[in-house]
N, C-alpha and C positions, 0 to 999 in steps of 0.2 A: 504493499500499499504505499502510496506517495505521501510525503510529509505536506501538511497544509502550507501553502505558499505564503510568503511574507509580502503582502501589498501594502504599499503606503496608503494613507487616508486619501490621497488625491487619486491613486490607482483604483481604489475601491469605489470611489465616486464615479470614475470613468467606466468601470465595469457596469455599475448600475445605469449610468447614462446610455451606454450601449444597449442595455436590455429595453430601456424606455424607447429609444429610437427604433429598435427592432419591432417592438410591440405596436408602434405607430405605423409601421410599414416602410420606415426609412431605412431599408436593409443596407444600402450602400454606406450611408452615414454611420450605422452601427458598426459596420466592418471597419471603417476608418478609425473609430474611436478605439475599438479592441485591438487593432493593429498597433496602436501607439503603446499599449501596455505590452504587447507580445514582443515588440522590438527592445524592450528594456530588461528582458529576462532570458536567461539561457538554460534554465532548469527544465526538467523533463515535464513538469506540469504544464509547460506552455503549449503542449499538444492540445490541451482543453481548450485554451484560447483560440488555436488553429481550428479546432472543430467548430466553435462559435463563429469564426470569421468565415469558414467554408460554408456553414449554414446560411449565413447572411448573404454570401455571394451567390449560393444557389437560388435563394428566393429572388434576389435581384435579377438573376439570369432568367428566371421563370417570368417575372414581370416584363422582361425584354423580349420574351419568346425564344430564347435560345436553349433548346432541348438539351444539346450535349453538354453545355456548360452547367445547367441545372443538375443533370443526372451525375455528371462528374464530381461535382462539389459535394452533393449529398451522399454519395458513395464514400468519398474522402472523409467527410465529417463523421459519418457513421462509425467507422472504425476507430477514429480518434476519441470519439466521446465514451465509446464502450470501455475504454481503459480506466474510466474514473468512477468513483462512488456515486450512489443514487443522488446525493446532494453534494455539490462541490462549488466552493466560492459562494454559497448562498443560492446557487441556482438549482432548481429541480431537473437534474440531469436524467433521471429515469423518464420522466414525461418528455424531456427534449429529445431523447433517443427514440421514444415511441413516434413522436411527431415527425422527425427526420425519416424514420423508417416508412411511415404512412405516406408522407409526401413522395418519397421515392417511388414507392409502389404505384401510387396514383399517376404520377408523371410517366413513368414506364408504360402503365396500361393505356394511358391516353395516346402516347406517341407524340411525335413532333407537331402533327397537324392539329391535334385537338387540346394540347397541354394548357395553352393560354385560357382556355374556358374553365379551368380548374380554379376553384377558390382555395387559395392556400394561406389564409390570414390567420395563423395560429399564434400564440403568445408564448414567450419564454416566462416561466413562473419562478418567482423568488420563494425560496423555502429554506429557512435556517436549519442547519443540521442540529439534531439533538446530541449533546456531547456527554 
């Protein structure tokens, strides 16, 4: 099990701001906010941030109608998020993994021609871990 990362107060605020942006459908903006944190850390847990970034990139690609990009980013996010506990950095990772999987399944079933018709406006839930 990975040790809980040490994020500064500013970084925790950025993490939560990224969640807020994501939940408002501003996927590219959330991607940018999380990438700022990701660039500051070299530890193994940053794979979780990459999973968040790739999830946001996938939904951004879905909005733009880019099938290959959406599928590729969701696949990559899926395996990265699976490495982490059900609640990580205050994020409900179990629900996030479920939503990533379901979105991937629905996009692949719809195919490139019909994927833009899909509603994929789910939210990332904040859930504090019980310690």
